[in-house]
LUMMI-821784 format. One record per residue: residue in one letter; x, y, z of N, C-alpha, C in turn. Coordinates in steps of 0.05 Angstrom, whole numbers, plus 5000, padded with zeros to 4 digits. Layout:
N
aXYZXYZXYZ;...
//
This chain:
822
m755166178496755366528498754866608477;k753666848476752366958445754967208440;i756667168413758767338407757567608410;q759267798419758668128416760868248398;f759768348383761968528360761968858374;p763568898350763269258348761069328331;p760569608342757669708322758569728286;f758569528277758969518250756169458242;r754069618237752469638233750869808211;f749069738191748969918174747570178184;l744870118208743870308219745370488223;l747570508238749370768249750770788227;v751870678207752770788180750971058163;m747970948167747271128160745471348179;m746471328199745671508220748471698204;t751271578217753271728210752871868181;l751971738164751672008139749972198144;s747572168160745372408162747172618180;l748172518200750272708217752072838203;t753472718178755672868161753673078142;a751173008130749673288123748773408140;a748873398168747473598188749873798192;c752473658194754173878204754774058179;s754673928152754674038126753274318121;s751274318133747974498129748574798127;d750374828145750975048151753275208140;k753575378129755675468115757075788125;a755175848141755976088156758676158167;a760576328157763676308175762976538195;d765276468213765776658238768376678240;g769676938237771777068241773376948266;a775876878261777876818279777377008308;g777077188305776677358337773177348337;a771577188328769077198336769377108366;t765777278379766277308408764077108414;d763477018433762476728450760476798444;a758476678422755676728411754176508424;n754976238436753076048438750876088448;a748875918440746475958456746075668474;p744375748500744875498512743375238510;g742275268480741375008469739574858486;q739474508479738274338500739474168512;d741974258520742973978534742574098560;v742873858578741873918611745173778620;g746173978635748673868644751573788638;l752573748643756573708628756273448611;g753573258621754672958605752472968591;a751473198580749173128558750672998534;s748872938515749772768490748272768473;g747873028462746373048435743873268438;g741673218421740273468423740373688407;a739273848395739374088384740974318393;d741974488380743874638400743374938379;g742875188395742975458379745375588375;d748175498371750475528370750875808351;a750975968351750076208329753276248316;s755176108330757576128315757975948284;g758976028265758975888239761075628248;p761275548220763175288226766575338216;g767675298216770775298218770975238182;d773475288177774575228143773975028139;s773874918113773674598101776874588106;g778674708113780974718112782774588089;d785574538094786674338070787174088063;g784773898078785173658073787673538093;g787473708119789173518145792473628143;t792373828137795373998141796773938161;t798273888164800373878190801874138197;t801874388187802674588185800774638195;g800674998214798075058220798775338240;p798275388266798175658281801475648288;g802775938290804375938308806575918294;g807175908259809176128251810775798255;a814376008252816875778257816275618281;d814575678295815275498327812975288321;a811175318296809475028297811374848287;s813474798276814974568266815474388285;p816674198281817473998300819974068320;g820273898340821874038363824874008346;d826374068358829474028355831173858354;a829973578356832373388371833273258345;k835173188338837173108326837172898314;p836172798285835972558279838572408281;s837972118288842271948292842271898259;g841271918245842071868217841171908201;g841872088174840272198152841272468150;d838872508122838672918136835272908138;e833472778129830272768132830072748160;k828772998165827372898200825372798200;l825072508207822272348198820172398221;t819972538241817172678250815972838229;a817672988215816273088192814573098167;l814772718171813472588150811272428157;v811372488187808072368197805972528194;n803472488185801572668182799272568208;p798872608228795672528243794372528241;f793872668221790972748209789672498193;v791672378187791072118170789771938182;g787571848172785471678186782971838206;t782972078210781372198216779472298212;g778172248193775872218186774971988158;g774172008142772571868131769671838132;k768271688111765771668120763971288116;g762271298133760771038130762470768142;y764070638129765670368133768170488131;g768370708123772570788114772470998136;q771170968159772471168183774771098194;g777671178201780171128211779671028245;s778071198250778771308277780271398287;a783271458276785571578289784471828305;l786171968314785872168338788672338322;p788672658322791072818315793072868344;g790972828369793072878387795172778400;a795772988423799372828425799772678452;g801172418450801372178462805272198460;l805371948475808071828468807471568451;p810271448443809071118433807870938462;f805470868450804070678480803970828497;g804371058500802971248532800371168531;m800771238561797671208579795371458566;v797571748564795771958562795971958524;k793472028511792872148489791872328503;i792472578496791172788502790572918472;s787272948465786673018438784073058437;p783373308418780673418413778273238413;d776073328422773773188424772073318408;t771173268388769373458373766373428363;m765073478355761973458349761673618329;g758273478314757973668294755273858310;e753173978282751674148300749874008313;t749173718316747073618334747273398353;g750873388359751473108371754572968368;a754372858373757572638363757672458368;l755572338342755071988342757471798349;g757171638363759471438364761571368354;f759671228333761071138319763671218298;s762571548296764071718278766371878305;h766071738324767371848347768571658366;c770371478353770971248372773571298385;g774971518367777171628381776771928390;g774771998386773872238398772772588376;y774972568356775172668336774772618313;w772372678300772372688271772572848252;y774172888230774673158209772473238204;e771073148194767673268189766373498205;d767073438233765973578253766573938240;r764974038261765674318254766674458285;y765974288308766674408328768574328355;i769874398369771974198392769574268405;q769874018427768374018460770374168473;g772674048479775074048490776873908488;f778773828507781373698503781173398528;s781073108521780172928533782872858543;h783772638559786872538568787172328561;v784672178556785971818556784271758524;h785071628502783671518479784671188476;i782671138452784370868442783570958413;h786370818402786070848368785270718345;g783770818338782170698307780570468310;t779970488344777170278341774670328330;g772770008327769970028326768070148342;v769370178370768070208393768770468396;a766370648405767570798431768170758457;d770370858464770770808489772770968503;h773771028530775471268544774271458538;g776271748531774671958518773972078548;n776072178563775072228590777172458613;i775872588622777272838644778273058621;l776073208610775473398581776673648604;f778473928590779174138601778574248570;m777074528581776974698554776874918562;p779075168545778975418562776375588543;l775875818565773375988559774576238566;v772676418553772976718559770776848575;g770476798600768776848622767076588633;m766076548648763976268651761476438661;s759076248655756276258660755175988658;e752076068668750875928670750475618642;r749875788629749775668590752675638588;k754475648600757175548582757975248600;t755775128630756274878636755274698619;v753774758602752874478581755374518551;r755374288530756874288518757374458498;t753874598491752974688466754274988484;g754775008504755375308513758475338513;y759675098519763975128521764975068496;r763374898480764774818458765475088439;s766475098422768475318405767775188374;s767175338353767975198322771075268321;f771275208294774475178290775475088265;s777075238257777975118225780975028230;h781274768198782674618197785274788190;n784475038178787375178178788175198201;d787075268221788775328248789475138261;e789074868259790574618267793374578265;h794974528277797374368277797774108288;a798973908283799573658294801073548279;e803373438301805673278291806973058319;p808072858320807672708340808972738358;g806672798382808272958407806673198408;y805773268393804473498392801673658384;y800073788393797273838368797174148385;s796374328368795374598364792974648350;v790974878364788974988343788275208360;i786975358347785375638350782875668355;l781575658380779075658384778275818384;r776775938358774876148349773176258369;n772376148379770376278412772276398428;g773576658426775176768446778276798431;s779176668415780176638395782876558414;i783176338426785376238442786376038431;l789876018431790575828423790875538443;a790275388447790075208450792375018441;e795174918461797274718447797674488476;l798174278462797974048479800173858472;t801273768493804073558491803973338509;a805573128509804972948538807972798546;t807772668567809972518575808972278579;t809572038580806971718586804771768599;r805571938625801971898644801672178645;t802672368633803072668643800872798615;a799273018611799373178597799973468605;f800773608578801073968584799674108566;h797974238583796774388567797674708566;r797774888542798575128545797075328526;y794275458543792675658530793275958529;t793976058502794376248501792276478497;f791576628512789476768509789377078496;p788277208479789377478468788677638493;e791377838484792478038503789878188512;g789278188538786778458540785278248554;t784377968553782177788549782277858596;r780077928597780377968626778477728640;e777977538637776077318651777976988637;p779777068644780976728630780276448642;v778676328638777376078649778275838635;v778775678650778775328640776675178657;l774175048640772874848646774174588650;i773074488676773574198673771474028673;n771573888658768573678658769773338668;a769473368683769573038702768072838684;s766172908678763772658670764572608640;h765472778621765372718600766172468591;v764772348564764572078550764072078526;l764771898507764871958488761871848476;g761071918452758671788445755771768462;e754571518458752871458474754071348501;n756071318506757071208532755771348559;e756971328580756071428607757871488632;c757771708647758971648664758071588691;l758571338714758371248730758671388763;g759371658756760571718781762871898777;a763572098792765972338790766372428817;q768172568815768872758839770772978826;v770973208842772473388838773673548857;i775673558863777273708890778873998883;l778474238895779474498884781674508906;d783574638903785774758921786374988908;p785175208913785675528894787675618893;g788875658926791375788930793375658914;n793675358919795675188898795075228873;g792875248858792475238834791874908828;i790674778833790474438843788274368834;v786874258813784374068810785473808809;r784273648825783873318823781373218825;g781272888819778772818820779372558809;w776372408794776072168781773672178768;m773471898756770871938737770871608731;h768871488733767971238733765871258695;n768271198682766771088647766670818647;n763470788626762270638628761370658604;g763770508584763770538553762770318540;s762670328512761770028488762769838500;y765169898502766969658509767069548539;s768269778551768869818584766169748606;g763069798592761569748602760569468605;r761769308591761368988591762568838608;f764268958629765268928657764669118674;g762769298666762569468699763969768697;g766069768671767270018667770070058693;f770970288676773570368695773670588706;k775370668729775570918736777671018734;v778771298722780871408719780771668734;y783871728752783571868765785572118747;f785372318759787772568750788172748769;h791372868763791273108788793173328770;a791073628772792273768752793173928761;q795674078760796974298774797374538745;f796074748756796074998735798375178744;s798675348727801375508733801175748747;r798175778755798976008777796275948793;p795376038818793275998831790576188820;f787975988825786476148815784876348835;a783676648812782876788827779776728822;s778476578822775576488829775576228818;s773476108831772975818818769875728826;g769875498826767375358837766774998816;v764874968830764374668817761474698799;i760874428788758974448772757874188775;n754874188782752974028788750574068767;k750073818741748173878733748174128722;g749074268704749074548694748574698717;a748774678742748374858758751074928772;m751675158775754775318785754875348816;r756475278827756875298860759375478861;p759875708861761875878870762875818898;n765975868893766675788916766575558931;t766275368914765175068932768074948920;v769374738941772074658930770974368928;e769174228936769073958932765273828918;l765873738903763873618889763473288887;q761973118892762472818888759572738880;g759872558856756072478840757572148841;v754872038841755571758831752671648818;g752071398802750271458792749871448760;p748671398740748571428717748171658701;d747271858720746272128718748572318726;t750572178728752872378746754072628727;q753472858731754773068721756673258740;v759173258736760173318757763073488750;g763273698746765573918736766474088757;a768274348742768974478758769974698736;w770274958745771775178725773675368749;v775875468731777575568747778575858733;q778276088750778676318732780776448743;f782776558721785176748731785876978729;d787077108751788377428745789077508720;p787477618707789077708675791777878681;a792278008703794678128709796977888711;g796177678714798577498703800477388678;g798277538662799377488638797077358614;p797577298599795377118580795876898574;v797476688581798476418578798576318606;i796376178606795675938629796575648626;e798375478642798575288632798075068652;a797774838650797274568669797974368658;k799274228668800273928678797873778684;v797673488678795173318693796373068689;g796572978713797872658718795072558715;i795572278703793572098703794071818709;s791771748719792571438736789771258732;y790170948731788170878729787770638758;v789670748781790570628803788870828835;s789871128829788071358853789371628845;m788371768856788572018855792172048863;e792971948887795972018892796971918876;n797071678862798771658834798671778812;a796571908802796472098796797872288803;a797672418830799372608828802872548828;a803572258825806372158835806972128803;n805272108787806072118756806672408749;l805772578764806672888751808772868761;r809072878782811372918790814472768785;a813872478773815572358763816572388736;e814472508718814872558695814472868679;a813473048694813673248698814273498707;e813873448732815273698759817573908750;k818973738739821973908730821774018699;q819573998685819073998653817274238651;s818674448627816974628621815174468600;f813274608584812374548564813874578541;d815474748529816574648512819874478509;d819774378536821874208550820973948538;a818073858549816073708543815473638509;r815273848498814573778471816973688459;k819373838462820973728449822473518463;s821173418492822973068496820872928475;a818173018475816172838457817772838427;s818172998417818572988387821272818384;g822772858409825672628396825372378405;a823572338428822972038431821371888408;w819872028391817971988366820271938345;e822472108342824072088321825871858330;k826571858351828071488363826471358349;e824771228359822170988358822270988316;l821871258307822071208282824171078259;r826671258275829171128268829270848265;g827970748288828670408294827670298272;a825570418256825370238225825270398204;e827870488200827670728184827570538154;a825770718139826170708107827470958085;r826970858068828971058046827670938019;g826771188004826871077971823871187974;g822671087942820371207937819471487936;k817371607930816671897928816271967956;k816372137965816072267997813172177995;d810472197977808872057994808671818001;d809971637981810471447994812571398024;r814271538033815071538057812971608079;s811771858071810072008089807771798092;r807171648078804471398084806471188097;y809071108099810370928112810071018141;y811371148148812571268167809971458188;t807371478170804971528190803871228204;a803471038174803070788193804770678213;l807870788214809670658235809170878260;y807671058258806771208281803971088294;h802171028276799870918285799870628293;a801570518285802470208296804170228323;m804470438335805770498364803270688373;q801370688376798970798395797470548417;m797970288414796970148427797869828420;p797969728442796569778468797770028489;q795970048512797470298530798370248552;t799870388554801370368584798670358606;y798970148624796270228651797270118677;s800870118682801470168699803070498710;d802870478733803670788740806770868746;s808471078748811171068750812070938771;n810470838796811570608816810370378816;g809970318787809369998775807669928791;e804870118798802369928800800770028776;y798169768784796369798764793869678780;l792469698768789869548775789269318757;g789069078769789068738759786268708754;f785968438732783468368729781168258753;d782668228770781068088797780468418823;r780768698804779668908816782069018844;q784168848844786268918863788069068847;v789769178873791669378859794769138862;h796869178836798368948833801069168831;k803369068825806169218827807669068799;a808269168776808569068755811869088766;e813068828772815968848777817468768752;g819569028745821568958724820968938698;f817769068694816269068660814469298663;t813069428643810969498638809269468635;y807269508650803769338645802369458629;y801469378605799669448581796869348584;s794769458577792269318569791169428538;d788969478541787569558519789469478491;f788669208485789269028462786768898446;s787469058424785168938403786568638381;l785968518405787668198396786368098369;w783668078363782567928337783968128320;d783768388323785868498294787968498299;t789768528320793068628322794368328316;y793168098322794867838328795767838293;r794767928273795167858248797568028231;t797868318244800068448232801668628262;q800168718273802068988291803768768308;h802768538318804168478347805668268327;p805668158307809068038291810868318284;w809068588275810968808281812568848300;l811468768326812868888351814468668355;i814068428346816168258356818668258339;l817668318320820568398304821768658306;t820768898317821369148315821569238342;q819769108360819769238392820368948404;p821668798409821968598424821368588453;a822968808463822468908493820768908508;r818769158488816169168492814768978490;q814968828465812168568450813768458481;t814868348488815268108518813568348544;d814068528557812868628566808968578568;m808868658537806468638529805068328544;v806368128534806367818534805967818564;r808267908580807267838618804167998625;s803268218608802168278614799068088611;l798667998582796167858580797267588600;i798567458606799867298633798567398659;a799567598668798167718690795267728693;m794767858661790967848664789967608671;a790567348652790767078661790266948687;e792067088706792867028729790767118746;q790967378746788567518765784767468755;g785267418728781967338720781567138712;g783266908710782266638703783066558679;t783166688658783766648626785166858619;l785766818589787566998570784867138567;p786167408563783267568547783367518517;r780467628506780867648470781667898467;w779768138483779768428470780468548503;p782068568523782268648544783168958545;m781069118560780169408560781369428591;a782569618605783469748624783569458644;n781969428661781969208681779669008680;g778468958650776468758651776868618617;y775968398617774668258593772068398586;t772268448561770668538544769368318530;g769668068520768767878504769267948481;g770168228476770268318441770868128424;m769168108402770467918375769767658386;l771767518376772067148364774767108373;g775466868375777166688375779466728401;d781666598401783366578423785666698410;c785766948414788467168395790767108413;a789367178439792167158457794367038461;s793566728452794366488452796166478426;v795066648400797266668379799366848378;v799367108396801167248400803167188416;i802566948440803966948454805566728441;a804766478432805766238414807166428394;e807066568378808566688361811566768381;s810666908397812667128411814866828420;m813966598434815266448436816766318412;v815566228394817066078376819766288352;k819066538352820766778349822666928368;g822866678388825766768408825466938429;l822967038432822567248450823467158482;t824567188501824766978529824267268548;g824267148573823867408601820167408602;f819367198590816567158611816166828610;d815266738628813866468635813066288612;f814266138602813565978585811365748596;e812265638603809865298620807365528630;k807665738641805365808654803265878636;a804666088613803166168592802865898581;y803265708576802665558559800465338572;a800065378600797965358609795165468602;f795265638608793865848605792065838571;m794365758557793865758526791665498521;r793565298538791665048531789265048548;l788965118569786165138588783665248567;t784765408553783065538534781365398510;a783665328504783665058474782964778482;m782164738512780564508517778064458527;g776464698536773964738542773165018549;p770764968558769565278563770965398592;p770265608596772365778616771265658653;p772765708660772765608692771065728701;k770465908694767966138714766266308694;p764366428705762666608687764966828688;g764067008661764167268660767767268652;v769167058637772067068631771967008599;d773467038591774067018563774666688553;g774366518535773966248523772866308494;r772865938491772165888467769365888464;e767765998451764865978447764765648433;g762765468434763565258414765964988412;v766365038438769564938433769164618436;e767064598454766564308460766064148428;d763964298409763864128384766264168368;f767064378367769764368361771764108361;i772064068382773663838387772563568388;k769463548385768963298386767663278350;l766663468337765463418322767463488298;g769963698292771363798281770564098271;y768564218285767964418275765564508292;v764964818298762964998311760664918296;a758264738308755664778302754464898295;q753364988276751165238265749165288280;d747765128286744965098302745965118335;r748565148340749165198371751065468374;n752065538360753065768363753865918325;g751666218323752966408316755066478306;g755366488275758766548259760266348264;s758666038258760865828264762465768255;v762865938225764865938201767566048207;s766166258224768866418237769566318265;l768666168272769266128298771465908291;t770865678274772365428265774465598257;q774665678240776865828223778865878237;e777766088259779666288276780666038305;y779165888309780065668317782365438305;s781765368279784465278268786965478268;i786565758269788865888264790265818297;n788765838312788965888346790765628347;d789465338348790965158337793765128326;n793365238310796465238294797965238316;a797965578322799965698336800565538356;l798465398375798365268398800564968395;a799864928362802064678357804164738356;a805264978345808165118346808765178375;a807465268396808565278416808864978432;a807064788434807264528438810164448430;a810564428403812764318394815764458396;f815364758409817664838411818664778442;l816264758463816764658498816664318487;k817164228466817363928466815763778477;k812663818475810263728486809063568466;t810263348451809863268425807563178423;d805663058443803062938442800963208434;d802063398445799863568452800563748421;a802963718408803963918388802163718355;d801963448370800563368343797563328345;m796863378369793263418378792863638363;f794063888369794364118355794064208329;a796563988315796364038292794063878274;k792763738285790763568268788563798274;r787763938299785464038299785764338286;a788064428272788564618263787864608233;l786864368224785364338198782864318194;n780664308228778964328226777264458204;h777964718201776764918178775364678154;r777664568147776464338117773964248121;n773564178146770364098150768464238143;l768064498141766964618124766964718099;y768464548084768564638059766564468042;h764564708028761964518025762664567980;k763164367978764964367947762564467933;e761264317933758564407910757564757910;s758764867929757765167924761565347924;g763365107933765265247938766265447954;f764365507980765465678002765465408035;f766665608038766165478073763565648081;i761865438094759365548098758665328124;g755965428145755165368165754965038157;r754964848184753964608189753264598219;r751164418215749664298238750864198249;a749764048282751163878288750063598282;d748063528265747963268251749263248232;g751663508220752963458199752263448175;t749563568171748763818146749063968146;f750264138126751064418118748164608106;e748464818122746364998115746665038082;t744565118071745065148042743565458034;d741565568044740165778041741666028047;f743566168027745866328032746666398003;d747466668011749066837991751766927992;p753066847981756366937978757267227976;i755667357978756467647979754467778007;k752467728012751467818042752667768067;w751767908085753267758116751167548126;e752467348119750767138124751167008163;r749466838176748966768196752566618207;f753366508185755466318194758366468197;y757866728192760866878195760967138215;v762267258217763067418238763367738221;e761767958209763068148199764468068175;g763067878157764167848134761567688117;n763567558091761467408074762967158068;s761666988056762966748039765566798021;w764866968008767367087998770167128013;q769367328030771967438050773167248063;y770966998077771766798091772566518068;l772866558044773266388032777166288039;w777966518050780966538050782566518075;l779966588095781266558123783166208138;a785166108124786865958124789365978119;p791166238130793166298109795466098126;h795165848148797165758152796665378136;d794965428122794365218109793965148077;i796265218059795665328035795365098022;t796664838034796164508019793664488017;g792464528041789464408038787664608034;m787764878026786065018008786364957976;s788964907978789764837945787964587938;g788364397956787164187950783964227949;l783064347965779864307967778964437939;m780564677929779264857905781264657880;g781864477879782064357861785364337848;g786164397867789964457870790664757862;r792664777850794065037853792965257825;t791865077809791265217784787965257794;g786165097805784465157812783765427830;m786265427851786065627872786765907856;i787765907848789366197826786566207807;a784865997800782666087785781166267808;r780266147829779266267850779666507858;l782366637855783866767868783166987847;d783966927821783567127791780367227797;e778867047794775867117804774867347822;f776067247847775967407869776667677870;f779167637856780567967852779668107834;g778367967812777268097785774468227788;k773268047806770068197819770968417844;s772968447853774368597870774968867859;k775668787846776769117816774369187804;d772769017793770469177781768569287806;y768069157825766869297847768369557849;e771169577855771469877867771569987841;a771469907817771070167798768670287795;k766970177813764570367809764970597827;g767170657843767570927862765770857880;l764870727897763570777922765970807939;g768170787938770470777959770270667982;h770570738003769470548028766970648050;l765070728027762670868043761070638052;v761670388044758470158051761569898053;v759669718066760569378062761169348038;k763869278032764769138006763568808004;p762368777980762168457978765368287975;y766668437964768168207957771168307975;y773668397962776668457978774868647998;w775068718017775168858038777968868062;h779369138050781769138062781069278091;g778469448093777869518119776869328144;n776569138134776368838161778468678153;e778668528176782268388173782568098167;p779867928164780367638159781267658129;g781267828107782267698095784967848082;l785968048099789168168102790868018086;h791967778083793167588073792367518047;t791067528038789767358017790467457991;s791967657992794067687961796367577966;y797167447986800467397986799367087984;f797166987971796866667968797966667938;y797266887930799166797898801966747896;s803466897913805866917916806666567926;l805166457947805766247955804465947939;l803566077914802565887891804065937872;g805966077870807566117850807166347833;e804766507835805266717819805966977826;a808166987825809667317851809067487825;g807667527800807367717789805067757791;k802867537796799667697806799967777836;a801867777853802167787877802768117874;a804668137869806068417862803568587848;d802468557827800268667817798068787840;t797768537852794468537865795468687893;l798368577909799668837930799169167922;r801269207896800269487891797569657890;w795269387875792369537876791969637902;v791869437921791269447950792069677960;r794669697956795770027972794270247962;d794670197933794170447922790470557926;m788970327927786570327933785570367961;a786770277978786070378009787570508031;y790470658015791270828036791971078022;g791371338037791971598020793571668054;m793972038046794672178061793672338072;g790772338062788572508080787072418095;p785272568116783772498135782572138133;d781172148102779671888092782471678081;g785171718089786271518085786571268091;l785171158109785270838119782870808105;p781970528101780470468085777870358108;g778670358135776870338154777970328184;n776870208207777970328228780670128225;d782870258241785470168236786069998258;d784069978280784069818293785869728311;a787269888326790069928344792269938328;g792369908300794669978282795469798266;t792869598270792469308246792769408217;l790869588209791569608175794469738172;s795669918192797570108193799569868188;a800269708210802369488202802469318180;w799569258169799869188148801169308125;l801569538120802769718099806169658110;l806269698133809469698137810569508124;f808869178132810068988122809968928089;s807569018080808169048050809369218044;d809869458051812269678034814569558027;l815669368048818269238052818768978047;g816068838035816768608019815668378031;f814768368052814968078066811468078082;y811067888103809167868114808067648127;p806367668158808567468174804467268168;n806266968178803966768171803766808202;a801566898211800466928243800966698258;g802766728282802766478301804266318295;t806066378277808166188267811266398269;s813366208258815966348250815766418228;q814366378209814066468180813366708170;y815066798152813967048138812666948103;f811767118092810766998060811667228047;i813667278026814967498007812867497990;g812867777990811467967973812768117952;a812268427951813768587931814168857947;p816068917948817669267964816269367943;l815469617963814969907949817270117953;l818769997976820970267986823370127978;e825770237975827770167970830170087989;e829670148013830870038029830570138056;a831169908080829669988106831569848124;d832370038153833969898162832069798195;l831469558196830169508227831669398246;n831569548273832869438293831369238304;t832469038309830968698315831168768342;g832768948355833768848389836068698386;k837068548364839468388369841968448341;g840968628331842068698294840168918289;v841568918262839969128238839068928221;l837068868221835868778186836068948161;k837768978142837769108125835669058104;i833769188091832069138071833369248046;r832869118023834269248004833569137976;a831969447958830669267934831669557921;p834169537906834569867893832369797863;g831070067852829970117838827570047849;a826669957867823069877866821570197868;s819670167850817570357845815570127829;r813470357820810970297821811370147798;e812870167776813670067755814969847753;r816769887765818769637776817769517802;r815769367802814969237825814568947823;f815768817809816168547801818268497818;v818768287830821768107842822567957828;k824668007818826367797796827167617821;s829267647842830967387855829967527879;v830767407895831567457933833867307940;t835867487954837467437969837067388003;i837867248019837967298049840867218061;n841167428064844467348083845867278057;g845467338036848067188014846966978005;k844466798017843866587992841666627978;p842166587948840266587935836766357946;w834866497944832466497957830266397939;t829566157943827165987919825165917929;s824165977961822265937967820066157967;p817566167967815666457977815666538002;v817266308025816766368046819466258066;f819866458084823166488103822166458130;d823666388147823466308174824966618192;h824166698216824366918224827266858241;g827966598241831166568253832566658226;e832466688203834266798186834467108188;i831967168202833467498208832967678240;a831967468258832567598288834967668298;a837067578282839367788294839967948274;g838868058254839468218230840168098211;g841768158190842068038163841268328145;e840568158122840768308089838468128080;i836568298070834468078048835468258027;l836068228000836668337979834368197962;f832468387942830968407925832368567901;e832368357878832068467854829968497832;m829068817828826568877821826368837790;s824668807779823768847748821468967746;d821869067712818269217715817168947692;k818768667696817068477681815868277700;p813868137702814367907730815467597715;h816667597739818567317742817267117760;a817766847752816966657761819766577784;w819766747802822566637813822566457838;a820166437849820566207874818665997868;q818665737874817065527869814565497890;p812765457880810165467891810065187912;l808465247936808265197960805564917963;a803665007937802464787936803164607901;p801564327899801764197877799664377862;
//
């Protein structure tokens, strides 16, 4: 089966850059009180996705680079939930605009809207430029470079390289007309100076009509509050049930209005970049407005039907929506609560009742702020500069966006067999970007969110029970086949060996083994491409499967995790078998070139390649970047490269070339030929220095990576955050250690922050590095639970129940640890 990848392609990047230029071409400003001057443009209906438009409104101001303080004066500050310890309110240190911008391959794909940790609802603005909203720049719906807001949709995915979700859009307007049935008619310009975002809350002033839009959320319900200027005669809210992101499509939708009770409900069938691979998914909504409608109607392909209360459409050209207008005598504020479900409209209404019926907007905002404060306190860090702490807490915030809650308040969810199931005693999650998150984010959750991680493992097992195999990149209720490898097995095995309980070990292991031992049992489910060759030949053959080096290396990591799980379960024969297979990557090392390269089934190597180009042997990378993808085999890697000194020399060459390249100032705009922190396979590479006894070089390199890759502006991520993967790398690295994914090991690095207290579920892990700073970046000694430590690795068992890691820091390098490789 051909591997299918996210749209990481040069053509899309160039289109993105062209769009950026188009967005910046018109610098005419419109005032905050501008009237609606949008021209009809060339859109046809609610679902149109592009084309020139004739909006006469000018762009919003460039703003201040992502401020989290915006409209509303004192009311724009975070809610008044009291911190559990310390004087600094942690939510105030989070900047949700980080990673919402960037260009080319440096787009973080974050979104600034409101939601709760791992929530189903992420209510957030979807933006567009002058001529459209290219999918690659709008995977999260929002791109900081844009001039216009299309409206606020209720479900999003964070930090991915694919455009999906972004459904059920609401937009407040002044008056309704035929030309406002298309997005160039209902969109509004805005200024970043008029935006405010904090955990659980977002607000913006829409310049067309001078409407203040505010958003907050519970887990499954969004709260909208729209404040119109006094004297507005026709306050309107548009509902686009067909709204999608980028080039995606709506395959069906329905709206049902109850004007006397102020209710709009319905559903849409989203067919996105990834969800389209399994036929898409339906999302249902139930909206309760704060008062009845003075008038209303439905919209079908650009045509208004006043006083009509129901409309349904089916097919790829579906464009279904509605508008509701309110009596201005009721006041300038219109509110709505919108329950969301992936099961039914009835469940959407039940979610609203369970979570939001008795809450006001301000109650919900305060509750959301308090929930985020509590979660941030669970991994509290101190020391360093304020920007360092802000960067840390923003990363912590981003690491709690996905996976997303998919079970309703009654426990029901739609399974991979397309049947409704009930999660008994746990929360069911979906949208796992596993090829990315297995490396950093899931290890972080195992350490700091063990109860939630257990529910996520139970969710993965449920997917396998209902679908046939463990998923690779599950979205909603289907397999996407995204990326490569057997990543769910790594996540589950690591959860086992690190002591998590509450899921069926034997059932989980049976599914893990099934995927590892042969092709999938039926079509349309995830498995290992080329697994027969991997078992028989010791590698995936390039003449039978593209990306063969990447596949072989990932399967080796996968089998190392399976060996750990088998040993944990006392399955000795399996443990030995998988441990041997975990070294198969060595079979692709080409001694003459010094790289891992493709090998044919007859045993011959491919030789026509360029080490800095994306060759056919790799997935999203080149020879230099895939040279290091064996974090579980430091001894073998060292041996292949001529011993410890040889491997250090190769690392020096690699990072030397990387730093020279970065000095050219291209930033994250294009694909990097050497170290590429915006993509996952090389994230661990800096830690090899530590394992080889070069702690000083590890400290220097880690500090360089931090400063090169992370910032506090909209371009503050070096690429797609991939559901919190890059953010979790920063969390671990700021605290001084890093997971060897699929095992119980951590690599020791060099901390930036002086103190942290992590709640492990069984106790508090205290991390202390007195005096740590950019200057005092070198580790002189390490003590774990009072024991002097001379190894560059330690086991999760040392910290699972809490304890203390004490770093003694210095301004000079020290060879404090013994190397693991000869």
